[in-house]
N, C-alpha and C positions, 0 to 999 in steps of 0.2 A: 568367646561369647558369640552365638550365631547372630547374623545380621537380621534386624527386624524388617518386616515388610512395610512398604510405604508406596501408595498409589494415589494419583490425583486424576479426577475426571470432571468433565463439564458437558452440559447439553442444554440447548434451548429448543423447545417445541411449542407450537401453537401460534396464535396471533391475537391481536387485540388485548384487552385488559385481562383476559383469562389465560394468557400464555404462561408457560412454566420455564424458569431458568434454574437449573440445578448445578451447584458446585459441590463436589464431595471429596473426602479424603478417606481412604481405606488403609488400615495399618494394624500392626501387632499391638496387643494389649500392653506388652512390656516395652514399647517404644514411645516416641513422641506423641503418636496418636492416642495412646492410652492415657497419657498425662493430660492432653488437651480435652479428651472426652470427660475425664473426671472433673476437671476445672469447670467445663461448660455446664455440667449437670449440678455441681455443688455450689457454683457461684454465678447464678444467672444475672444478666444485666437487664436493666429496666427496658421493657418493650421488645427485648430480644432473648427472652428466657428460653432455654432448650427444653424439648420434650422428647421422650423416648418414642421411637417408631413403633406404633401399635396398629395391628391389623383391625382390631376391635378392642374395647376395654378388656383388660385382663389377658390379652394375647399379644405380647410384644414379639417383634420379628427377630430373627437371628441371621447373621451376626448382629449383636446388639448395636442399635443405631440411635443417635441423638439428632434431632432436627432443630436447626437454628433459623429463625425468621430473619431474612435480610432486611425487610421493610419493618419499621417500628410498628408493633401491635398497639394501636391507640385506644381501641374500644372493644366491646364484646363481639361486634360484627366481624372485626378483623380476627379476633381470637377464634371464632367459630370456623373460619376458613382454614386456619392453620390446624386446629385441633380436630377438624372434621375431614373434608376431602383431601387436603394436602397430607396430613399425617397418615391416613389410610392408604393413600396412593403410594407414598414412599415406602411404607412398611410392606405392602403387597408386592411392589416392584422388587424389593430386596429378597423377599421369600421366593418369588418366582425365579429370580436370578440364581438362587441356590438350587432350586429344583431343576432348572434347565442347564445347570453346569457352568454358568458364567462365573459363579463363585464356587471354588472347589469345596466339596462337602467336608473335607478334612481341615478346612480353615474356619469353619463356623464358630468354633470355640476359641480360636486364636486371634481372630480379627475383630476390630471395632470399626464402625463407620460414622463419620460426621458429615451431615448433609445440610448445606445452606439452601434454603428454599425462598424463592421470590414469589410473593403474592401481591399483585397490584391492589391498591385500596379500592379501585373501581371494579374489580372482578366480581361477577355476580353468579355466573353459571356453575353450580357445584359439580355438575357432571363433567364439564370441560376442564375445570380445575383438577378434578381427579384424573381424567384421562391424560391430560398433558403432563402432569407431574409423575404419573405412573410411567409413561413412555420416556420422559426425560431422565428419570432415575435409572431405568434399565440401560438406557443408552450411555449415560455417564459412567455406570459401572463397567460396561463393556469397553469403553474407551480407556478407563483407568487401568484395567487389567492388561490391555494391549499396549499401554503406553502411547496411546493415540493423542495427538498426531505425530508422525515421524517428522524429523527436521526437514526432510525433503518436501513434505507436504506444506510446511510453513513457508519455506523458500518459494514454492511454486505459487501459493495463493495469497501471500501477504499483501502484494501490490494490486491484485485483482479485486480483493474483497471490498464489500461495502457493508458496514455494520448497520443492521436493520433499525436499531434504536437511535444510534447517532444520526442516521439519515443523510450522511454525506459520504462522498468518496473523494479523498484527496489523491489526485493522480500522481504516479511516479513513473520513471522511465524503466519499465520492467520488460518491455518486449520490442527491442529494436529489430530492424531499422524503422525510423520515423521520418515523416515529412513535416518540417517546421515552416509554416507559412508566415513570412515576414510582413507585418503591417507597417510599412514605412511612411506612406503618404499621409501627411498631417491633415486628415479630413475624417473626423470621427464618425459622421453619418455614413460616409462611404465604407469605412472599415467595419462598422457594425453590420452593414448590408453584406459585406464579404463573408463575415463570420457566419451569418445566418444561412448563407448559401453553401457552406462546406458540407460535404456528406458526413454521415455519422460513422466515425471510425476511431478506433483506439490508436491508430497510427498517426494521428494528426496532432501537432503541437502548434500553439499560437504564439507568435512573437510580437510584442509591442515594440516597434522599431524606435530607434533613437530620434529621428525627426518628429515622430508622433509624440514621444514622451516630452521632447523639448517644447512643443507647442501646448500640450494639454496637461503636462505634469503626471506624476505617478498616480494621482487619483483617477485618471482615465482608465487605469487597469480595472478598477471596480466596475466601470461602465461596460467594458468588454466581458468581465466576469458574469454580469447579469444575463448575457445572451450565450455564455459558454460556461455554465456552472461547473461542469466536471472536466473541462479541458485543462491540460498542462499549459500554463501561461508563463512565458519567459519575458522578463523586462530587460531590454537591451540598453542598459545604463551606460555602457562603455566607460565604466569608472576608471579614473586615473589616480585619485587620491581620496582620502577620508572615506574609505569604503564602508566602514561600519555604519555610518549615518545613512548612506545611500541604500545599503542592504536593508536596514530597518524600515526605511520609508517604503521600499517596494514590498517588503514582507507585510507591513500593515495594510497595504493596498491589495493584498491577496495574491501576489505573484508566487509562483511555484519555483521560479529560478531567476537568477540575476546574472548579468554579464559584465565582466571587467575587461578592460583593454590590456592585452599582453604587453603593451608599452609601459605600463605602470611599473614603478619600482618593485623589486622583489618583496620588500617588507610590506608594501601596500597590498600586493596580491595575496600574501599570506594572511594578512588581517581580514581581507575581503572574504577569502575562502573560509577562514575560521568562523567568521560571523555568520555567513550564510548557512554553513553546516550546523552551527549552534542553534540557529532558528529553525532548522529542519527543512531548509530548501536547498536547491541545487546551485552550485557555483560553476558558471561557465567562464572560461578564459578565452578571449578572442585574440588570435595571433596575427591579425591583419597588420601588415607592415613590420612585423617582428622578423628581423633578418635570419635569426637562427632559433626557431621555435623549440627545438629539442634542448638546446643549451639553456634557454629561458626556463623551461619546465624543470630541468634538472636543478636549477638554482632555488626552486621553491621548497620550503619545508612542509607545506600543506599540499594535499593532493586534491586537485579540482575534480569535479564530477564529470565535466565535459570540456573538451578542448576543441575550439573552432579553427579550422583552416579556411581563411577568408580571403577571397580576391575582391578587392573594393570595386564598387559600382563605377567610380570615376576611372579606374584602371581598365575596366571592361570596355567602357565607352571610348576611351582614347585608343584602345587596341582594335576597334571595330574595323573589319576588313583586313587586319593583319594576319598573315598565314601562321604566325607564331602564337596566336591567341590560345589555340587548343593545347599546344605544346607547353605554354607557360602554366596553363591551368592544370594539366596533367602532372607537371613537375611539382606543383604545390601539393596536389592531392596524393602524390607519391609518398608524402610524409605520413600518411595514415598508418601504414604498417609499422613505421619507425616509432610512432607514438604508442602504438599498441605494444611494441616490444619494450619500450621504456617502462611501461607499467605491468609487464607480464608477471612479475613476481608479486604484484599487489592485488591479484584476483580475489574476489569475494569467496566466502566459504561455499557458496552455491556453485562456484565455477564460473560465474558471470564476470565480465570485465569490470574492474573497479572504475575505470575511466572510459567514457564513451568519446568518440571522435565525430564531430560534425564538419560538414563542408558547405561552403557558401560561395556564390559568385557564378552567375551564368548557368544555373541548374535548370535543365529541361529534360525530357525523357531520354535523349541520347546521352547527354553528359551524366545523367543520374546513373545510368547503367555502369559507366566506367567508375564512378565514385563508389558504387556498391561493390564492384569487383575488387577495389582496393581495401575494402573492409569498413567503409564509412557506416556509422550508426545512425546519423541524422543528416538528412538532406534539407538545407535551408533554401527555400524557394521564395522569391519576392514577386517581381512583376509578372512572371509567367502565370501565376495564380491570381494575385491580388488585383492585377490590371486586366484580367481576362474578361471577355464579354460573357462567357459562361463559366463561372467560377467552379461549379461542381464538376463540369466536364474536364476542365484543366487539371483540377486536383486528381480526378480519376486517372488521368493519363500518367501522372507521376506515381500514384498509388499502385497502379497496375505493373509498374516496374519492380516493386518490392516483392521479395519472396514471401510465401505463405499467404494467409488470408488477410484481407485489408479492412474488413468491417468490424462491427462490435464482437468482441469475444463473448459468446453466449455463456460460457462456463462462469464467467465472473459476475454475471447478473443473476445467476441462480443461487439460492441458499443451500446448495448441495452439501451433503455431509458424507464422510467416510467413503468417497468414491475411489476408484482404482486408477485415476488419471496419473497418479504418481506412485510408483512402487518403490519401497525402501530397498529391496534386494537389487533391483536393476538400476538404481540411481534415478535421478529426476529426468523426466521427459520434457525438456524445455521446448518451447515453440521455435 
């Protein structure tokens, strides 16, 4: 028995209440689409009854199409929008798709189309309703036939994207290396001022430091969030035990990541990582004072998102003037490639590293260069930025050491569609 055709497409066009959002399925009459088509037409549900795609009364389009309202049709005004401009636009879009070759002519009698149409109750402009639904239907058909998007496109854009209806962008670590500015000083007014002075950049992470959290509690994360709505915020909990509770507290306070101490018991770290990832936030493990970070990481059943190689502030200060300071720092950061090697077999399907490595302790432009050469993904910088007289200038000095561009990625703030920034044949073009 020949395999039945089955294609799925989606498109959103327009703005305001008149916008169009189309979801559609194209498939063979003798396959699951045919069964669904017959059920939708013969068993309509209240407020979502299907109607055939008609260019005008007594002229239905082909392939035969059924239109399903996504929003409940509550009155005659709602019905008129569906039975008027929306129905005509979808039907005309499908007829034109056949004439233009998007839908093969030899499939007109073999395929059926199911189209879900969104019409906002506040939509008023019939011309816009028609134009947006016509364009969205043709675009959704084109995407369906081409199996758009390719998985490479999804990998490339999923962490850049901001959904226009949701209105939020939850940041993720999609484009290392980053500069993580540690807000350690327990002075909330001062730290809010620091955050406001940071330049606009996708490369900046904000860390709510341990002393800061101890004085103000996890609720202070919300106060920083108010002035850094789309920043990736790390709560440096330094958790040693009862990780699930602390993760949940930080999650509720809008943290994007939480930090556990690598000195915690293996069982505690596993629970901490599991809970963070269950809540959809990142789990950092700080290896400060862990004598053998590689062995500690090997003992874990769960895989952290970020491992921190940390040289403590007190150690830095006690080593001031010691000629071995740089050597000790470099020896610690020399573990970066070893951690990368440990998780080399755990890479994501996109080819990106499953585990990122952060370095902390005495980071300034000169030492930042060495850390990056070792393969560090995150540079954790404290006093050099947070205590600087000119916070923006200090941050720029670190950002300028990073490879690639340092400001806002313009592609992610556009609602671009079907671009060629990622090609399936050549593989993803990562930054």
